[in-house]
C-alpha positions in Angstrom: 42.3 -14.3 -10.5 42.2 -18.0 -10.8 39.8 -19.3 -7.9 42.6 -21.6 -6.8 45.4 -18.7 -7.1 43.3 -16.8 -5.2 42.7 -19.6 -2.4 46.4 -20.2 -2.3 47.0 -16.3 -2.0 44.8 -16.6 1.2 45.8 -19.6 2.6 49.6 -18.9 2.2 49.9 -16.2 4.0 47.6 -17.1 6.9 49.2 -20.6 7.6 51.4 -20.6 11.0 52.1 -24.4 11.2 52.1 -27.2 9.1 48.9 -28.4 10.0 47.1 -24.6 9.0 48.7 -25.1 5.6 48.5 -28.6 5.1 44.3 -29.0 5.5 43.4 -26.0 3.0 45.8 -27.7 0.4 44.5 -30.9 1.3 40.9 -29.5 0.2 42.1 -28.0 -3.0 43.9 -30.9 -4.3 41.1 -33.3 -3.7 38.5 -30.9 -5.6 40.8 -30.3 -8.6 42.1 -34.5 -8.7 38.3 -35.6 -7.8 39.9 -37.8 -5.3 37.7 -39.3 -2.5 40.8 -38.8 -0.2 43.6 -36.7 0.4 46.3 -36.9 2.9 49.8 -36.3 4.2 52.2 -39.0 6.1 55.0 -38.9 8.0 57.9 -41.6 7.6 59.9 -42.8 10.2 62.9 -44.8 8.0 64.5 -45.9 11.5 61.5 -47.3 13.2 59.7 -48.7 9.7 56.5 -46.9 9.9 54.5 -44.6 7.9 52.1 -42.1 9.9 49.1 -40.4 8.5 49.4 -36.9 9.8 46.5 -35.0 8.1 43.7 -36.3 6.1 40.7 -35.1 4.1 37.5 -37.9 3.4 35.0 -36.7 0.9 33.4 -39.9 0.2 32.7 -43.7 1.0 36.9 -44.4 1.7 38.1 -43.4 4.9 42.1 -42.8 5.3 41.8 -42.1 9.2 44.3 -39.9 11.0 46.9 -41.2 13.5 47.1 -44.6 11.4 50.3 -46.4 11.5 51.3 -48.6 8.9 54.7 -50.7 8.6 56.6 -48.9 5.7 57.5 -51.8 4.0 54.1 -52.6 3.1 52.9 -49.3 1.8 51.8 -48.0 -1.3 53.9 -44.8 -1.0 56.9 -46.8 -0.8 56.3 -49.2 -3.7 55.3 -45.8 -5.7 58.6 -44.3 -4.9 60.5 -47.8 -5.7 59.0 -47.5 -9.1 58.7 -44.2 -10.2 55.2 -44.6 -10.1 53.4 -41.4 -8.8 50.0 -42.6 -10.5 48.4 -46.2 -10.6 44.6 -46.5 -11.3 44.1 -49.8 -10.6 45.7 -51.0 -7.4 44.8 -54.6 -7.0 46.5 -55.3 -10.6 49.6 -53.7 -9.7 50.3 -54.1 -6.0 48.0 -57.0 -5.1 49.8 -58.2 -2.0 49.4 -54.7 -0.4 47.6 -55.4 2.8 47.1 -52.0 3.8 45.4 -51.2 0.4 43.2 -54.3 0.7 42.2 -52.8 4.2 41.6 -49.2 3.2 39.9 -50.4 -0.1 41.8 -48.4 -2.3 41.9 -48.8 -6.1 43.2 -45.6 -7.6 46.3 -44.0 -6.1 48.6 -41.1 -5.9 51.4 -39.8 -4.5 54.4 -37.5 -4.5 57.3 -37.5 -1.8 57.8 -34.5 0.6 61.5 -34.1 1.3 63.7 -31.5 2.8 65.8 -29.4 1.3 68.6 -31.6 1.6 66.4 -34.4 -0.3 65.7 -36.2 2.7 62.7 -38.1 2.8 59.9 -36.7 5.4 56.8 -38.0 3.9 54.1 -38.2 1.1 51.7 -36.5 0.1 49.0 -38.4 -1.5 45.3 -39.2 -2.9 43.3 -42.3 -3.4 39.6 -43.5 -4.4 37.9 -47.1 -4.1 37.2 -46.5 -7.7 39.0 -46.2 -11.1 39.8 -42.4 -11.5 41.8 -40.5 -14.5 44.6 -37.8 -13.0 45.2 -35.0 -15.5 48.8 -33.3 -15.7 47.6 -30.5 -14.0 46.2 -32.1 -10.9 50.1 -33.8 -11.0 51.3 -30.6 -11.2 49.3 -29.3 -8.5 50.5 -32.5 -6.4 53.9 -31.8 -6.8 53.8 -27.8 -6.1 51.7 -28.7 -2.8 54.5 -31.3 -1.5 57.3 -29.1 -2.0 55.3 -26.3 -0.2 54.7 -28.7 2.8 58.3 -30.0 2.6 59.6 -26.3 2.9 57.3 -25.8 5.9 58.4 -29.1 7.5 61.9 -27.9 7.1 61.1 -24.7 8.8 59.6 -26.3 11.7 62.1 -28.4 12.2 65.0 -25.5 12.1 62.5 -23.6 14.8 62.4 -26.7 16.6 66.4 -27.3 16.8 66.9 -23.6 17.1 64.3 -23.7 20.0 66.4 -26.8 21.8 69.4 -25.0 21.1 68.4 -22.1 22.9 67.1 -24.1 26.0 70.4 -25.9 26.3 72.3 -22.5 26.2 69.7 -21.4 28.9 70.3 -24.4 30.9 74.0 -24.1 30.9 74.0 -20.4 31.7 72.2 -21.8 34.9 74.5 -24.6 36.1 77.9 -24.7 37.0 80.1 -26.1 34.2 82.6 -27.9 36.5 80.2 -29.5 39.2 76.7 -29.7 37.1 75.1 -28.0 40.1 72.8 -24.8 39.8 75.4 -21.5 39.7 75.2 -18.4 41.5 72.4 -17.0 39.1 70.4 -19.9 39.3 70.4 -20.2 43.0 69.3 -16.6 43.5 66.2 -17.1 41.3 65.3 -20.4 43.5 66.2 -18.5 46.6 63.6 -15.7 45.5 61.1 -18.1 44.8 61.5 -20.1 47.8 61.4 -16.7 50.0 58.1 -15.9 48.2 56.8 -19.2 49.0 57.7 -18.5 52.6 56.0 -15.5 53.0 52.5 -17.0 51.3 52.6 -19.8 53.5 54.4 -18.4 56.7 56.8 -21.1 57.0 60.8 -21.0 57.3 63.7 -22.1 55.4 67.3 -22.7 55.9 69.9 -21.0 53.9 73.7 -22.6 54.4 77.1 -21.3 53.2 79.9 -23.9 52.5 83.6 -22.9 52.1 86.2 -25.4 51.5 89.3 -24.6 54.0 92.6 -24.9 52.3 91.3 -25.3 49.1 94.3 -23.2 47.7 96.4 -25.7 49.3 95.1 -28.5 47.9 95.7 -27.4 44.6 99.2 -26.4 45.0 100.4 -29.7 46.6 98.3 -31.9 44.2 97.6 -30.1 41.6 94.6 -28.0 40.0 93.0 -31.6 38.4 93.0 -32.8 41.8 91.3 -29.8 42.9 88.7 -29.9 40.6 87.9 -33.5 41.2 87.7 -32.2 45.1 85.2 -29.9 43.9 83.3 -32.2 42.1 83.6 -34.7 44.8 82.2 -32.4 47.2 79.2 -31.4 45.2 78.2 -34.9 45.4 78.9 -35.3 49.0 76.7 -32.3 49.5 74.1 -33.4 47.6 73.8 -36.5 48.8 73.5 -35.0 52.7 70.7 -33.0 52.0 66.8 -33.9 50.8 66.1 -34.3 47.2 63.9 -31.1 47.4 66.8 -28.9 48.7 69.0 -27.1 46.0 72.8 -27.3 46.2 74.7 -25.1 44.4 78.1 -23.9 43.5 78.5 -20.3 43.7 82.1 -19.7 42.5 85.7 -20.8 43.7 85.3 -23.0 46.7 81.9 -21.8 48.0 78.5 -23.6 47.8 75.1 -22.9 49.1 72.1 -25.0 50.1 68.5 -24.0 50.3 66.4 -25.9 52.6 62.7 -25.0 51.8 59.0 -25.9 52.4 59.0 -27.2 56.3 58.4 -25.2 59.5 61.9 -25.7 61.2 62.7 -26.0 64.7 65.2 -24.2 66.7 67.6 -26.9 66.1 67.2 -27.3 62.6 69.9 -25.0 61.6 72.7 -26.3 64.0 71.9 -29.8 62.8 71.8 -29.0 59.1 75.5 -27.3 59.4 76.7 -30.3 61.5 75.5 -32.8 59.0 77.3 -30.8 56.1 80.4 -30.3 57.6 80.5 -34.1 58.4 79.7 -34.7 54.9 82.6 -32.6 53.4 84.8 -34.4 56.2 86.7 -37.2 55.4 89.1 -39.3 53.1 89.1 -38.2 49.5 90.4 -40.6 47.0 90.8 -38.3 43.8 92.5 -40.2 41.2 95.8 -41.3 42.3 95.9 -38.8 45.0 94.4 -39.5 48.5 94.0 -37.5 51.4 92.3 -37.1 54.3 90.5 -33.5 54.8 89.0 -31.9 58.0 85.8 -30.6 56.5 84.5 -27.2 55.5 83.3 -24.3 57.2 79.5 -24.4 57.4 77.2 -21.3 58.2 73.6 -22.3 58.3 70.6 -19.8 59.0 67.0 -19.9 59.2 64.8 -17.7 57.8 61.5 -17.2 59.2 58.5 -16.1 57.0 60.4 -15.4 54.2 61.9 -12.3 55.6 64.2 -10.3 53.0 65.6 -10.8 50.1 67.8 -13.6 48.2 70.8 -11.5 48.9 69.9 -10.7 52.3 69.7 -14.5 53.1 72.9 -15.1 51.5 74.8 -12.3 53.6 73.3 -14.1 56.6 74.6 -17.5 56.1 78.2 -15.6 54.7 78.4 -13.7 58.3 77.6 -17.2 60.3 79.9 -19.1 58.1 82.8 -16.7 58.8 82.2 -17.3 62.3 82.5 -20.8 62.0 85.7 -20.0 60.0 87.8 -18.2 62.6 86.3 -20.5 65.6 87.9 -23.3 63.5 91.2 -21.3 62.8 91.4 -20.7 66.6 90.8 -24.0 67.5 93.8 -25.0 64.6 96.3 -22.5 66.6 95.1 -23.5 70.4 95.8 -27.5 69.1 99.0 -26.6 67.4 100.4 -24.8 70.4 99.1 -27.6 72.8 100.9 -30.1 70.7 104.0 -27.7 70.7 103.9 -27.3 74.2 103.7 -31.1 74.7 106.9 -31.5 72.5 
């Protein structure tokens, strides 16, 4: 087998990145073409810059990796504009190129690297400080290698896009679509981690449940759009009422949850947080064209010492506490209504 084909047959299956593919190709191209330097550039047309991503230097001339030059001044741009992939005497052709002068380039060859849609991604180049010939076989190799690299760059870009899409889906799966707060799944995961940390450190944490009393009546009276805005505003008020490190989540429907980690909470901490959250949800709500006063939510907060139990255990305790508050509030409303009737 031809040594070049043998080297290619070894390189391609082993390449797991653009760099792993490009570096052997630069070595092969430099050896076959007899050029001092071979290098791959990437081009950012929006920023107007060209970047030397990888280079191979085997002579006195040095094309440094990481070099950034203005795209307008590059030999690559001139070569593409004029359809000239091989220039044996750069100074005679493009004597005004400051980049060529600084690098000492005399002989220059390049081929564009494009994606499957023809978008210019970069260039594959070879250069020498002296005049060198460039055989047709070397030109064919340059074009073949630029095509291979373009395919790999396209592949890496697609993989990156897929990874970003998966990350967005994962983020969306852990967030409540209406309020943008963490959802129940995200809360349970975070609460399990917080409980584990509390067990390791011997600390305590607070877990709270918030139930929006009369939410159905708000929907029925003012419409579902106002109800949605009410949930969003409540989420903002709860978020503003706690520390940045605390977690506020929407469990679904008209229920929210709060986890306050990382401290040795004193005996009154649960009571104080409960009062703060209740106060945060009460007051005047201006929701578009709708405005009403709200007496506040039913809030239950419990302290979990030493990270005891599971996340679901902690939520059940907070839920029990919250429903006790709800029963008391209903009794208070009934008593207040009875007193008002008696006075009448």
